[in-house]
TISE-368717 format. One record per residue: residue number from 1; residue in one letter; x, y, z of N, C-alpha, C in turn. Coordinates in steps of 0.2 Angstrom, whole numbers, plus 5000, padded with zeros to 4 digits. Layout:
N
<site NUM,'a',<X,Y,Z>,<X,Y,Z>,<X,Y,Z>>
...
This chain:
107
<site 1,'x',<5379,4192,3711>,<5377,4198,3712>,<5378,4200,3719>>
<site 2,'x',<5380,4206,3721>,<5382,4208,3727>,<5376,4209,3732>>
<site 3,'x',<5377,4207,3738>,<5372,4207,3743>,<5370,4214,3745>>
<site 4,'x',<5364,4216,3746>,<5362,4222,3748>,<5360,4222,3756>>
<site 5,'x',<5362,4228,3759>,<5360,4229,3766>,<5357,4235,3767>>
<site 6,'x',<5353,4236,3772>,<5349,4242,3774>,<5354,4246,3777>>
<site 7,'x',<5354,4253,3776>,<5358,4258,3779>,<5354,4264,3780>>
<site 8,'x',<5356,4268,3785>,<5352,4274,3787>,<5357,4280,3786>>
<site 9,'x',<5355,4285,3783>,<5359,4290,3781>,<5357,4297,3784>>
<site 10,'x',<5362,4300,3787>,<5361,4307,3790>,<5365,4312,3786>>
<site 11,'x',<5361,4316,3782>,<5364,4320,3777>,<5368,4325,3780>>
<site 12,'x',<5366,4329,3786>,<5370,4334,3789>,<5377,4332,3791>>
<site 13,'x',<5378,4326,3794>,<5384,4324,3796>,<5388,4319,3792>>
<site 14,'x',<5384,4317,3786>,<5387,4312,3782>,<5388,4305,3785>>
<site 15,'x',<5384,4304,3790>,<5384,4297,3794>,<5380,4292,3790>>
<site 16,'x',<5383,4286,3789>,<5380,4280,3786>,<5380,4275,3792>>
<site 17,'x',<5375,4272,3793>,<5374,4267,3799>,<5370,4261,3797>>
<site 18,'x',<5372,4256,3799>,<5368,4249,3798>,<5362,4249,3803>>
<site 19,'x',<5362,4253,3808>,<5357,4253,3814>,<5353,4259,3813>>
<site 20,'x',<5346,4258,3814>,<5341,4263,3814>,<5340,4267,3821>>
<site 21,'x',<5344,4264,3826>,<5342,4266,3833>,<5349,4269,3836>>
<site 22,'x',<5354,4269,3833>,<5361,4271,3836>,<5361,4279,3835>>
<site 23,'x',<5359,4282,3830>,<5359,4289,3829>,<5354,4291,3824>>
<site 24,'x',<5352,4298,3824>,<5347,4300,3820>,<5349,4299,3813>>
<site 25,'x',<5343,4299,3809>,<5344,4298,3801>,<5339,4301,3797>>
<site 26,'x',<5340,4302,3791>,<5335,4305,3787>,<5332,4301,3782>>
<site 27,'x',<5337,4296,3779>,<5335,4292,3774>,<5337,4284,3775>>
<site 28,'x',<5332,4280,3773>,<5334,4273,3773>,<5335,4270,3766>>
<site 29,'x',<5341,4267,3765>,<5343,4265,3758>,<5345,4257,3758>>
<site 30,'x',<5345,4254,3753>,<5347,4247,3752>,<5353,4247,3747>>
<site 31,'x',<5359,4245,3749>,<5365,4246,3745>,<5370,4240,3746>>
<site 32,'x',<5374,4240,3741>,<5379,4235,3741>,<5385,4238,3744>>
<site 33,'x',<5390,4234,3746>,<5396,4237,3749>,<5400,4242,3744>>
<site 34,'x',<5399,4241,3737>,<5402,4245,3733>,<5399,4252,3732>>
<site 35,'x',<5392,4252,3733>,<5388,4258,3732>,<5389,4262,3739>>
<site 36,'x',<5390,4259,3745>,<5391,4262,3751>,<5398,4265,3751>>
<site 37,'x',<5403,4262,3748>,<5410,4265,3747>,<5409,4271,3743>>
<site 38,'x',<5405,4271,3737>,<5405,4277,3733>,<5401,4283,3737>>
<site 39,'x',<5396,4281,3741>,<5393,4286,3745>,<5397,4289,3750>>
<site 40,'x',<5401,4285,3753>,<5406,4287,3758>,<5411,4292,3755>>
<site 41,'x',<5413,4290,3749>,<5418,4295,3746>,<5415,4301,3744>>
<site 42,'x',<5409,4302,3742>,<5406,4308,3741>,<5405,4312,3747>>
<site 43,'x',<5403,4309,3753>,<5403,4312,3759>,<5410,4315,3762>>
<site 44,'x',<5415,4311,3761>,<5422,4313,3763>,<5424,4319,3759>>
<site 45,'x',<5423,4319,3752>,<5424,4324,3748>,<5421,4330,3750>>
<site 46,'x',<5414,4330,3752>,<5410,4335,3754>,<5413,4338,3761>>
<site 47,'x',<5415,4334,3765>,<5418,4336,3771>,<5424,4340,3770>>
<site 48,'x',<5429,4338,3766>,<5435,4342,3764>,<5433,4348,3761>>
<site 49,'x',<5428,4349,3756>,<5426,4355,3753>,<5423,4360,3758>>
<site 50,'x',<5419,4357,3763>,<5417,4361,3769>,<5422,4364,3772>>
<site 51,'x',<5427,4361,3774>,<5433,4365,3777>,<5436,4370,3773>>
<site 52,'x',<5437,4369,3767>,<5439,4374,3762>,<5434,4380,3762>>
<site 53,'x',<5428,4379,3762>,<5423,4384,3762>,<5423,4388,3769>>
<site 54,'x',<5425,4385,3774>,<5425,4388,3781>,<5431,4393,3780>>
<site 55,'x',<5437,4391,3778>,<5442,4395,3777>,<5441,4401,3772>>
<site 56,'x',<5438,4399,3767>,<5436,4404,3762>,<5431,4409,3764>>
<site 57,'x',<5427,4407,3769>,<5422,4412,3772>,<5425,4418,3775>>
<site 58,'x',<5432,4417,3777>,<5435,4422,3780>,<5439,4427,3775>>
<site 59,'x',<5437,4426,3769>,<5440,4430,3764>,<5434,4434,3761>>
<site 60,'x',<5432,4440,3763>,<5426,4443,3761>,<5425,4445,3754>>
<site 61,'x',<5430,4446,3750>,<5429,4448,3744>,<5428,4443,3738>>
<site 62,'x',<5427,4437,3740>,<5425,4432,3735>,<5417,4431,3736>>
<site 63,'x',<5414,4432,3731>,<5406,4431,3731>,<5405,4424,3730>>
<site 64,'x',<5399,4422,3734>,<5397,4415,3733>,<5397,4412,3726>>
<site 65,'x',<5393,4416,3722>,<5392,4413,3715>,<5398,4413,3711>>
<site 66,'x',<5404,4415,3713>,<5410,4415,3709>,<5415,4410,3713>>
<site 67,'x',<5413,4406,3717>,<5417,4402,3721>,<5417,4394,3719>>
<site 68,'x',<5422,4392,3717>,<5423,4385,3715>,<5421,4380,3720>>
<site 69,'x',<5424,4381,3726>,<5422,4376,3732>,<5415,4376,3733>>
<site 70,'x',<5411,4381,3733>,<5404,4381,3734>,<5401,4377,3728>>
<site 71,'x',<5403,4378,3722>,<5400,4374,3716>,<5402,4367,3718>>
<site 72,'x',<5408,4365,3720>,<5409,4358,3721>,<5405,4355,3727>>
<site 73,'x',<5404,4359,3732>,<5400,4357,3738>,<5393,4355,3735>>
<site 74,'x',<5390,4360,3731>,<5383,4359,3728>,<5383,4353,3724>>
<site 75,'x',<5388,4352,3720>,<5388,4346,3715>,<5388,4340,3719>>
<site 76,'x',<5392,4339,3725>,<5392,4333,3729>,<5386,4332,3732>>
<site 77,'x',<5382,4337,3735>,<5376,4337,3738>,<5371,4334,3733>>
<site 78,'x',<5371,4336,3727>,<5367,4334,3721>,<5368,4326,3720>>
<site 79,'x',<5375,4324,3720>,<5376,4317,3719>,<5374,4313,3725>>
<site 80,'x',<5374,4316,3731>,<5372,4312,3737>,<5364,4311,3736>>
<site 81,'x',<5361,4316,3735>,<5353,4315,3734>,<5352,4311,3728>>
<site 82,'x',<5355,4311,3723>,<5354,4306,3717>,<5355,4299,3719>>
<site 83,'x',<5360,4298,3723>,<5362,4291,3725>,<5356,4288,3730>>
<site 84,'x',<5354,4293,3735>,<5349,4291,3739>,<5343,4290,3736>>
<site 85,'x',<5341,4294,3731>,<5335,4293,3727>,<5335,4286,3723>>
<site 86,'x',<5341,4284,3721>,<5342,4278,3717>,<5341,4272,3722>>
<site 87,'x',<5344,4273,3728>,<5345,4267,3732>,<5340,4267,3738>>
<site 88,'x',<5336,4272,3739>,<5332,4273,3744>,<5325,4269,3744>>
<site 89,'x',<5322,4269,3750>,<5315,4266,3750>,<5310,4271,3747>>
<site 90,'x',<5304,4269,3747>,<5299,4273,3744>,<5299,4280,3747>>
<site 91,'x',<5299,4280,3754>,<5299,4287,3757>,<5304,4291,3756>>
<site 92,'x',<5310,4288,3755>,<5316,4292,3753>,<5315,4295,3746>>
<site 93,'x',<5313,4291,3742>,<5312,4294,3735>,<5307,4299,3734>>
<site 94,'x',<5301,4298,3738>,<5296,4303,3737>,<5298,4310,3741>>
<site 95,'x',<5302,4309,3746>,<5304,4315,3750>,<5309,4319,3745>>
<site 96,'x',<5314,4316,3742>,<5319,4319,3738>,<5315,4322,3732>>
<site 97,'x',<5310,4319,3729>,<5307,4321,3723>,<5303,4328,3725>>
<site 98,'x',<5300,4328,3731>,<5296,4333,3734>,<5301,4340,3735>>
<site 99,'x',<5307,4338,3736>,<5312,4344,3737>,<5314,4347,3730>>
<site 100,'x',<5313,4343,3725>,<5315,4346,3718>,<5322,4347,3717>>
<site 101,'x',<5326,4344,3721>,<5334,4345,3720>,<5336,4342,3714>>
<site 102,'x',<5333,4336,3712>,<5335,4333,3706>,<5332,4335,3699>>
<site 103,'x',<5328,4340,3700>,<5325,4343,3694>,<5330,4347,3690>>
<site 104,'x',<5335,4349,3693>,<5340,4354,3689>,<5347,4350,3689>>
<site 105,'x',<5350,4351,3684>,<5357,4347,3684>,<5362,4350,3689>>
<site 106,'x',<5366,4346,3691>,<5371,4349,3696>,<5375,4354,3693>>
<site 107,'x',<5378,4359,3697>,<5382,4364,3694>,<5388,4362,3691>>
């Protein structure tokens, strides 16, 4: 069985840290190396989509609800919260449940 470690997650920046004191964090999780790799890949994908959205935002005739990049970003954010809910401590799970973000399927 893979060893689990505590990690601290900052959603806005996509930062994953082993230290609770080095930088701000939103959620504490316990994860294996493989799970952290998966979470990092989602954050990396979100960062790439975020840049695409930045460039797309300068094209005013594309409406948000017809925009594939926004759908992909929303889906990634849903995946991040689902993983944190699965791996998080009780406080993380309760906070995510109170947000209601997992009540609806990803786009």
